[in-house]
Structure formats: C-alpha cells, structure tokens
PyMOL CGO cylinders between C-alpha atoms (Angstrom):
from pymol import cmd
from pymol.cgo import CYLINDER

trace = [
    CYLINDER, 0.00, 0.00, 0.00, 2.89, 2.38, 0.69, 0.3, 1, 1, 1, 1, 1, 1,
    CYLINDER, 2.89, 2.38, 0.69, 4.30, 1.91, -2.81, 0.3, 1, 1, 1, 1, 1, 1,
    CYLINDER, 4.30, 1.91, -2.81, 1.18, 3.28, -4.51, 0.3, 1, 1, 1, 1, 1, 1,
    CYLINDER, 1.18, 3.28, -4.51, 1.75, 6.74, -3.03, 0.3, 1, 1, 1, 1, 1, 1,
    CYLINDER, 1.75, 6.74, -3.03, 5.39, 6.67, -4.20, 0.3, 1, 1, 1, 1, 1, 1,
    CYLINDER, 5.39, 6.67, -4.20, 4.43, 5.68, -7.76, 0.3, 1, 1, 1, 1, 1, 1,
    CYLINDER, 4.43, 5.68, -7.76, 1.72, 8.33, -7.92, 0.3, 1, 1, 1, 1, 1, 1,
    CYLINDER, 1.72, 8.33, -7.92, 3.90, 11.10, -6.47, 0.3, 1, 1, 1, 1, 1, 1,
    CYLINDER, 3.90, 11.10, -6.47, 6.90, 10.56, -8.73, 0.3, 1, 1, 1, 1, 1, 1,
    CYLINDER, 6.90, 10.56, -8.73, 5.17, 9.36, -11.90, 0.3, 1, 1, 1, 1, 1, 1,
    CYLINDER, 5.17, 9.36, -11.90, 7.16, 6.14, -12.02, 0.3, 1, 1, 1, 1, 1, 1,
    CYLINDER, 7.16, 6.14, -12.02, 4.53, 4.24, -14.01, 0.3, 1, 1, 1, 1, 1, 1,
    CYLINDER, 4.53, 4.24, -14.01, 4.37, 7.02, -16.61, 0.3, 1, 1, 1, 1, 1, 1,
    CYLINDER, 4.37, 7.02, -16.61, 8.18, 6.95, -16.98, 0.3, 1, 1, 1, 1, 1, 1,
    CYLINDER, 8.18, 6.95, -16.98, 8.35, 3.16, -17.20, 0.3, 1, 1, 1, 1, 1, 1,
    CYLINDER, 8.35, 3.16, -17.20, 5.54, 3.13, -19.77, 0.3, 1, 1, 1, 1, 1, 1,
    CYLINDER, 5.54, 3.13, -19.77, 7.36, 5.71, -21.90, 0.3, 1, 1, 1, 1, 1, 1,
    CYLINDER, 7.36, 5.71, -21.90, 10.61, 3.72, -21.76, 0.3, 1, 1, 1, 1, 1, 1,
    CYLINDER, 10.61, 3.72, -21.76, 8.89, 0.46, -22.65, 0.3, 1, 1, 1, 1, 1, 1,
    CYLINDER, 8.89, 0.46, -22.65, 7.00, 2.02, -25.55, 0.3, 1, 1, 1, 1, 1, 1,
    CYLINDER, 7.00, 2.02, -25.55, 10.22, 3.51, -26.92, 0.3, 1, 1, 1, 1, 1, 1,
    CYLINDER, 10.22, 3.51, -26.92, 11.92, 0.12, -26.66, 0.3, 1, 1, 1, 1, 1, 1,
    CYLINDER, 11.92, 0.12, -26.66, 9.06, -1.67, -28.45, 0.3, 1, 1, 1, 1, 1, 1,
    CYLINDER, 9.06, -1.67, -28.45, 8.98, 1.00, -31.18, 0.3, 1, 1, 1, 1, 1, 1,
    CYLINDER, 8.98, 1.00, -31.18, 12.72, 0.60, -31.73, 0.3, 1, 1, 1, 1, 1, 1,
    CYLINDER, 12.72, 0.60, -31.73, 12.57, -3.19, -31.84, 0.3, 1, 1, 1, 1, 1, 1,
    CYLINDER, 12.57, -3.19, -31.84, 9.66, -3.21, -34.29, 0.3, 1, 1, 1, 1, 1, 1,
    CYLINDER, 9.66, -3.21, -34.29, 11.05, -0.59, -36.67, 0.3, 1, 1, 1, 1, 1, 1,
    CYLINDER, 11.05, -0.59, -36.67, 14.81, -1.12, -36.63, 0.3, 1, 1, 1, 1, 1, 1,
    CYLINDER, 14.81, -1.12, -36.63, 16.68, -2.94, -39.38, 0.3, 1, 1, 1, 1, 1, 1,
    CYLINDER, 16.68, -2.94, -39.38, 16.62, -6.64, -38.57, 0.3, 1, 1, 1, 1, 1, 1,
    CYLINDER, 16.62, -6.64, -38.57, 20.10, -7.72, -37.44, 0.3, 1, 1, 1, 1, 1, 1,
    CYLINDER, 20.10, -7.72, -37.44, 21.74, -10.68, -39.15, 0.3, 1, 1, 1, 1, 1, 1,
    CYLINDER, 21.74, -10.68, -39.15, 22.07, -12.33, -35.75, 0.3, 1, 1, 1, 1, 1, 1,
    CYLINDER, 22.07, -12.33, -35.75, 19.31, -11.37, -33.30, 0.3, 1, 1, 1, 1, 1, 1,
    CYLINDER, 19.31, -11.37, -33.30, 21.26, -13.07, -30.50, 0.3, 1, 1, 1, 1, 1, 1,
    CYLINDER, 21.26, -13.07, -30.50, 24.10, -10.58, -30.92, 0.3, 1, 1, 1, 1, 1, 1,
    CYLINDER, 24.10, -10.58, -30.92, 23.23, -7.85, -28.41, 0.3, 1, 1, 1, 1, 1, 1,
    CYLINDER, 23.23, -7.85, -28.41, 25.85, -5.46, -29.83, 0.3, 1, 1, 1, 1, 1, 1,
    CYLINDER, 25.85, -5.46, -29.83, 24.33, -5.69, -33.31, 0.3, 1, 1, 1, 1, 1, 1,
    CYLINDER, 24.33, -5.69, -33.31, 20.80, -5.21, -31.94, 0.3, 1, 1, 1, 1, 1, 1,
    CYLINDER, 20.80, -5.21, -31.94, 21.97, -2.16, -29.96, 0.3, 1, 1, 1, 1, 1, 1,
    CYLINDER, 21.97, -2.16, -29.96, 23.77, -0.74, -32.99, 0.3, 1, 1, 1, 1, 1, 1,
    CYLINDER, 23.77, -0.74, -32.99, 20.62, -1.09, -35.12, 0.3, 1, 1, 1, 1, 1, 1,
    CYLINDER, 20.62, -1.09, -35.12, 18.42, 0.50, -32.43, 0.3, 1, 1, 1, 1, 1, 1,
    CYLINDER, 18.42, 0.50, -32.43, 20.82, 3.42, -32.09, 0.3, 1, 1, 1, 1, 1, 1,
    CYLINDER, 20.82, 3.42, -32.09, 20.95, 3.84, -35.86, 0.3, 1, 1, 1, 1, 1, 1,
    CYLINDER, 20.95, 3.84, -35.86, 17.16, 4.03, -35.96, 0.3, 1, 1, 1, 1, 1, 1,
    CYLINDER, 17.16, 4.03, -35.96, 16.88, 6.45, -33.03, 0.3, 1, 1, 1, 1, 1, 1,
    CYLINDER, 16.88, 6.45, -33.03, 19.60, 8.74, -34.39, 0.3, 1, 1, 1, 1, 1, 1,
    CYLINDER, 19.60, 8.74, -34.39, 17.82, 8.92, -37.76, 0.3, 1, 1, 1, 1, 1, 1,
    CYLINDER, 17.82, 8.92, -37.76, 14.61, 10.26, -36.21, 0.3, 1, 1, 1, 1, 1, 1,
    CYLINDER, 14.61, 10.26, -36.21, 13.90, 13.95, -36.62, 0.3, 1, 1, 1, 1, 1, 1,
    CYLINDER, 13.90, 13.95, -36.62, 12.77, 15.97, -33.61, 0.3, 1, 1, 1, 1, 1, 1,
    CYLINDER, 12.77, 15.97, -33.61, 9.14, 17.00, -33.47, 0.3, 1, 1, 1, 1, 1, 1,
    CYLINDER, 9.14, 17.00, -33.47, 8.23, 20.64, -33.84, 0.3, 1, 1, 1, 1, 1, 1,
    CYLINDER, 8.23, 20.64, -33.84, 5.92, 22.42, -31.41, 0.3, 1, 1, 1, 1, 1, 1,
    CYLINDER, 5.92, 22.42, -31.41, 2.94, 22.05, -33.75, 0.3, 1, 1, 1, 1, 1, 1,
    CYLINDER, 2.94, 22.05, -33.75, 3.53, 18.35, -34.49, 0.3, 1, 1, 1, 1, 1, 1,
    CYLINDER, 3.53, 18.35, -34.49, 2.76, 16.85, -31.09, 0.3, 1, 1, 1, 1, 1, 1,
    CYLINDER, 2.76, 16.85, -31.09, 0.32, 17.28, -28.27, 0.3, 1, 1, 1, 1, 1, 1,
    CYLINDER, 0.32, 17.28, -28.27, 1.60, 16.95, -24.75, 0.3, 1, 1, 1, 1, 1, 1,
    CYLINDER, 1.60, 16.95, -24.75, -0.48, 17.12, -21.63, 0.3, 1, 1, 1, 1, 1, 1,
    CYLINDER, -0.48, 17.12, -21.63, 0.70, 16.86, -18.09, 0.3, 1, 1, 1, 1, 1, 1,
    CYLINDER, 0.70, 16.86, -18.09, -2.00, 16.08, -15.58, 0.3, 1, 1, 1, 1, 1, 1,
    CYLINDER, -2.00, 16.08, -15.58, -1.44, 16.09, -11.86, 0.3, 1, 1, 1, 1, 1, 1,
    CYLINDER, -1.44, 16.09, -11.86, -4.80, 14.40, -11.44, 0.3, 1, 1, 1, 1, 1, 1,
    CYLINDER, -4.80, 14.40, -11.44, -3.63, 11.25, -13.26, 0.3, 1, 1, 1, 1, 1, 1,
    CYLINDER, -3.63, 11.25, -13.26, -3.34, 8.55, -10.62, 0.3, 1, 1, 1, 1, 1, 1,
    CYLINDER, -3.34, 8.55, -10.62, -2.61, 4.86, -10.92, 0.3, 1, 1, 1, 1, 1, 1,
    CYLINDER, -2.61, 4.86, -10.92, -3.69, 2.12, -8.56, 0.3, 1, 1, 1, 1, 1, 1,
    CYLINDER, -3.69, 2.12, -8.56, -1.21, -0.70, -8.22, 0.3, 1, 1, 1, 1, 1, 1,
]
cmd.load_cgo(trace, "trace")
C-alpha cells in the first residue's frame, strides 16, 4: 500500500511506460540484425534508428501533463 503513493507522487509508471513504448517502437522498426542473438548488433541497429529520427516541432505533437492522473497498483 505504501508503494502506490510513491508511484503516484513521482510518476514512475508514466516513466516506465514511456521507456517500454520507446523500446518496443525501436525493436519493431529497426533494421533486422543478421544475428538477433548478438546484443551489440541489436543495440547498434536500435541506435541507428533512433539517431535517424527527426525531432518533433511544437505544432507536431500534443503533450499534456495532468497532476490528477493517478494509478492504482
């Protein structure tokens, strides 16, 4: 029960969700490595993909921060 307050106060779930979604996006859209068991090749392909992405302009994304967003764990 004490952990719920921590997660809500610091937005841990929101941060973890963002990190996981970024990881999934990279894995699904990167160039398929010749050897998927080679972690260095997978990392290299993910970094190549992420470095090729252009930053979003102010009018290209909608961001909303809500202090009322709470999660129950």
